[in-house]
C-alpha positions in Angstrom: 0.0 0.1 -0.1 1.6 3.3 -1.0 2.4 5.9 1.7 0.5 9.1 1.3 1.6 11.0 4.5 1.8 14.6 4.1 4.3 15.4 7.0 5.6 12.4 8.7 6.3 8.7 7.9 5.5 7.6 11.5 2.8 5.1 11.8 -0.9 6.0 12.1 -3.5 4.3 14.4 -7.1 4.8 13.6 -9.8 4.1 16.3 -13.1 3.2 14.7 -16.6 2.4 15.8 -16.5 4.7 18.7 -17.9 7.8 20.3 -15.3 10.4 21.1 -15.7 13.0 23.9 -15.0 16.4 22.3 -16.1 19.9 23.1 -18.3 18.6 25.8 -20.2 16.2 23.6 -20.0 12.6 22.3 -19.4 12.5 18.7 -19.5 9.4 16.5 -16.4 9.7 14.4 -12.9 8.0 14.1 -9.8 9.0 16.3 -6.5 9.1 14.5 -3.3 9.0 16.3 0.3 9.6 15.2 3.4 9.9 17.2 1.6 10.0 20.6 -0.6 12.8 19.6 -4.3 13.2 18.4 -4.2 13.7 14.6 -6.4 16.0 12.4 -7.5 13.7 9.7 -8.4 16.5 7.4 -4.7 17.2 7.0 -4.0 13.7 5.9 -3.7 13.0 2.3 -5.1 9.4 1.9 -6.9 7.3 -0.8 -10.6 6.6 -1.1 -10.4 3.9 1.6 -8.5 6.0 4.1 -5.1 4.9 5.2 -3.8 3.7 8.6 -1.2 1.4 9.6 -3.3 0.1 12.5 -7.1 0.0 13.0 -8.6 -0.4 16.6 -12.3 -1.5 16.5 -13.8 0.1 19.7 -17.0 -1.9 19.4 -19.0 1.1 20.1 -17.2 2.3 23.3 -16.8 5.7 24.4 -13.4 7.3 24.1 -12.6 9.9 26.7 -9.4 11.5 27.7 -7.4 9.6 30.4 -8.2 10.6 34.1 -5.9 13.0 35.9 -5.7 12.5 39.8 -4.3 15.5 41.3 -4.7 14.3 45.0 -3.6 10.7 45.7 -1.8 10.1 48.8 -0.8 6.3 47.8 -2.6 2.9 47.4 -2.0 -0.8 47.2 0.2 -0.7 50.5 2.2 2.3 49.4 2.2 5.6 51.3 4.0 8.4 49.4 4.7 10.3 52.8 6.9 7.4 54.0 10.4 8.5 53.7 11.9 5.2 52.3 15.3 4.9 50.4 13.4 4.1 47.3 10.1 6.2 47.0 10.4 6.1 43.3 9.7 2.2 43.4 6.5 2.9 45.3 5.4 5.5 43.0 5.9 3.3 40.0 4.0 0.6 41.7 1.0 2.7 42.1 1.3 4.3 38.6 1.1 0.8 37.1 -1.9 -0.3 39.1 -4.0 2.8 38.6 -4.0 2.2 34.9 -6.9 -0.3 35.4 -9.0 2.7 36.8 -8.4 4.9 33.7 -5.8 7.1 35.4 -3.1 8.1 32.7 -1.4 10.8 35.0 -1.4 11.8 38.5 0.2 14.1 41.3 1.7 12.0 44.0 0.5 13.7 47.3 2.4 14.2 50.5 0.3 14.9 53.6 1.6 17.0 56.5 5.1 15.8 57.6 8.2 17.0 59.2 10.8 18.5 57.0 13.0 15.5 56.9 10.3 13.6 55.1 10.0 16.2 52.3 13.9 16.6 52.1 14.2 12.9 51.6 11.1 12.1 49.4 10.9 15.0 46.9 14.5 14.5 45.1 13.6 10.7 44.5 10.7 11.4 42.0 10.8 13.4 38.8 8.2 14.6 36.6 7.8 12.1 33.7 5.5 10.9 30.9 3.5 7.7 31.3 3.8 4.4 29.2 3.9 0.8 29.5 5.6 1.3 32.9 2.4 3.1 34.3 0.7 6.5 34.5 2.7 9.6 34.3 3.9 11.7 37.1 2.9 15.5 36.7 4.6 16.7 40.0 4.0 16.4 43.6 1.1 17.8 45.4 2.3 19.0 48.8 -0.8 19.2 51.2 0.5 21.0 54.1 2.2 21.5 56.6 1.2 25.0 56.4 -2.5 24.4 57.6 -4.6 26.2 60.4 -4.7 24.2 63.5 -8.5 25.1 63.7 -9.1 23.2 60.3 -6.4 20.7 60.4 -8.6 17.7 59.7 -6.5 14.4 59.6 -3.3 16.6 59.5 -1.1 15.8 62.7 -1.0 18.9 64.7 2.5 18.4 65.9 3.9 18.9 62.4 1.8 22.1 61.4 3.8 25.1 60.5 3.3 28.8 60.0 5.3 31.4 58.0 7.6 32.8 60.4 10.2 34.6 58.2 8.0 36.3 55.6 6.6 33.2 53.7 8.7 31.7 50.9 11.8 31.1 52.9 9.9 28.8 55.2 8.5 27.0 52.4 11.9 26.4 50.9 13.2 25.5 54.5 10.5 22.9 54.9 10.4 21.4 51.5 14.0 21.8 50.6 13.0 22.9 47.1 10.2 23.1 44.7 11.5 21.2 41.8 9.0 18.8 40.5 6.3 20.2 42.7 3.0 20.9 40.8 0.6 21.9 43.5 0.8 23.0 47.0 -2.1 23.3 49.5 -1.8 25.9 52.2 -4.1 27.9 54.5 -4.8 31.2 53.2 -5.8 32.8 56.5 -2.1 32.2 57.7 0.0 35.5 58.2 2.2 36.2 55.0 0.4 33.5 53.0 -0.5 35.9 50.1 3.1 36.6 49.3 3.7 32.8 49.2 0.6 32.5 46.9 2.0 35.0 44.5 5.5 33.5 44.6 4.2 30.1 43.8 2.0 31.3 41.0 4.9 33.0 39.4 6.7 29.7 39.4 4.0 27.9 37.7 2.8 26.0 40.7 -1.0 25.6 41.3 -2.2 26.9 44.6 -4.9 25.0 46.7 -6.6 26.7 49.6 -7.2 24.3 52.4 -8.4 22.8 54.6 -11.9 24.5 54.1 -14.7 22.6 55.5 -14.2 19.0 54.3 -13.4 19.8 50.7 -10.3 21.4 49.2 -11.0 24.7 47.4 -8.6 24.7 44.3 -7.4 27.7 42.4 -5.3 27.9 39.5 -4.6 31.5 40.1 -6.1 34.0 42.6 -7.0 37.1 40.3 -10.5 37.8 39.9 -12.0 36.8 36.5 -10.2 33.3 36.5 -11.9 30.1 36.9 -12.3 28.6 40.4 -11.8 24.8 40.9 -13.0 22.7 43.8 -11.9 19.2 44.6 -14.6 16.8 45.7 -14.3 13.1 46.6 -17.3 11.6 45.0 -17.0 8.1 46.7 -20.6 8.1 48.1 -19.0 8.4 51.7 -16.7 11.4 52.0 -19.2 13.9 50.4 -23.0 13.7 50.9 -24.8 13.3 47.7 -27.0 16.3 48.3 -23.8 18.4 48.7 -22.4 17.0 45.4 -25.5 17.9 43.7 -25.4 21.4 45.1 -21.8 21.8 44.1 -22.4 20.7 40.6 -25.4 22.9 39.9 -23.6 25.9 41.5 -20.4 25.6 39.4 -20.2 22.5 37.2 -17.2 23.8 35.1 -15.0 23.9 38.3 -15.7 20.6 39.6 -12.5 18.4 40.0 -12.8 14.9 41.1 -10.0 13.7 43.4 -9.6 10.3 45.0 -7.5 11.5 48.0 -6.7 7.7 48.2 -4.5 6.3 50.7 -2.3 3.4 51.2 -5.3 1.3 51.8 -6.7 1.6 48.4 -7.1 -1.6 47.0 -6.3 -3.5 50.2 -8.5 -5.5 52.6 -9.1 -4.0 56.1 -6.3 -3.9 58.5 -3.6 -1.4 59.7 -2.4 1.1 57.3 -0.4 4.4 57.4 -1.4 7.8 56.5 1.7 9.9 56.4 3.1 9.8 60.0 0.0 8.2 61.4 -1.1 4.5 61.7 -4.8 3.8 61.1 -7.0 0.8 61.7 -9.6 0.0 58.9 -12.4 -2.3 60.0 -15.1 -3.4 57.9 -15.5 -1.9 54.4 -14.5 1.7 55.0 -11.7 3.8 56.7 -13.3 6.7 58.4 -10.2 8.9 58.9 -11.2 12.2 57.2 -13.6 10.1 55.5 -11.0 8.3 53.3 -12.3 5.0 51.8 -9.9 2.2 50.8 -12.3 1.3 47.8 -12.1 4.8 46.3 -10.9 5.2 42.6 -11.4 7.5 39.9 -13.6 5.3 37.7 -16.0 4.7 40.8 -16.0 8.5 41.3 -17.0 9.4 37.9 -19.9 6.9 38.0 -20.9 8.0 41.5 -21.0 11.7 40.4 -23.3 11.0 37.5 -25.6 9.1 39.8 -25.5 11.2 42.8 -26.6 14.1 40.9 -29.6 12.2 39.7 -28.3 12.3 36.2 -28.4 16.2 36.1 -24.7 15.7 35.6 -24.3 14.3 32.1 -21.8 11.6 31.3 -19.7 14.0 29.5 -19.6 16.4 32.4 -18.7 13.5 34.8 -15.8 12.4 32.5 -14.5 16.0 32.0 -14.5 16.4 35.9 -11.8 13.7 36.0 -9.9 14.9 33.0 -10.4 18.2 31.6 -10.8 20.2 34.8 -7.9 18.8 36.6 -5.8 19.5 33.6 -7.2 23.1 33.5 -6.3 23.8 37.1 -2.8 22.6 36.5 -2.4 24.7 33.5 -1.7 21.8 31.1 -5.0 21.5 29.2 -3.0 22.4 25.9 -1.8 19.0 25.9 -3.7 16.9 28.4 -7.3 16.2 29.6 -8.9 16.6 26.2 -9.0 14.9 22.9 -8.3 17.9 20.7 -6.0 17.8 17.6 -2.4 18.1 18.9 -3.1 16.9 22.3 -1.4 13.9 23.9 -3.2 10.6 23.1 -3.7 9.7 26.5 -7.2 8.0 26.3 -9.6 5.5 27.9 -12.2 3.2 26.4 -15.5 2.8 28.5 -18.8 1.1 28.0 -22.2 2.7 28.7 -21.9 1.9 32.3 -18.7 3.8 32.7 -16.7 0.6 33.1 -13.0 0.9 31.8 -12.4 -1.4 29.0 -8.8 -0.2 28.0 -6.3 2.6 28.7 -4.0 4.0 26.2 -1.0 6.4 26.8 0.6 8.2 23.9 -1.7 6.2 21.6 -0.3 2.8 22.9 -2.4 0.4 24.9 -1.0 0.0 28.4 -3.9 -1.9 30.0 -7.0 -3.9 28.8 -9.7 -5.6 30.9 -9.6 -9.2 30.7 -12.4 -10.8 28.6 
């Protein structure tokens, strides 16, 4: 078969018999991928039958952007806030296992810890793309320790800190540096917090204001006129369904699904860690800050659509786990959508929103067993 590529000789994959989530709607059309990115088929020169090196029959599946989890503390026995000598191996283990839940990239999250933990953990994990080895790492999310005592939630009080020397110096002293950090959660009511927020934003780091009530209020920037994002754990336990419905109706475009998953995710009841704490899980759920060991992004997307009595469409629910987190991190020009030129990180789902397959850069990295 003759090659009729207009720009590149790289192989082309064509996903057929699918419904693509694009521009807030599901469209019945094919999806084309080349060199790990979504391809505009109109720019291809092809014969009457079309041309692709490989065709993937999606059998009527929905194709959505891969899920992005910006707040995950660990899972499957791994706690990211434990200062081991091989933190990278733990992150890699979780990265591989979350593929079955449709997660293609995430932010390993560290809860409030002493400075020594940050100094040891942060240098061990770098931002990197996903692939056969697992979901990509977008950078750390540092949740604390600059949290108010009055609203500490599950954060251990003995490790909480305030800004003593003007703000950013305290931040650097505590964390040891901000390389490979994508997001920081801090209390806006702490003295000198505003200067810290400005400095972080100038460095391209997303600022999350917490702990506000039981949810984290997420801002991609603080100036007026910009979209406000808020994180919610839609596991059916952490957030009352009525609250979820109200939040969605009030500001659907800002809703970001986060798992806030802990080391207990995917494991049976028992003793597990959450940062510097040991918790006992009995029965089905862990009620430490409302965290559930069964939470995962796929479950939350389904729960959001059902808890809102279907006023939240399937498309909106999927975007709350993909497009919105990409927007708040400032990476929606390449992730969280299926626009032409974006990374081909995508998932195949059936009509019950069950994950059938996960792709990163257009390559299959996980498929549900038949």
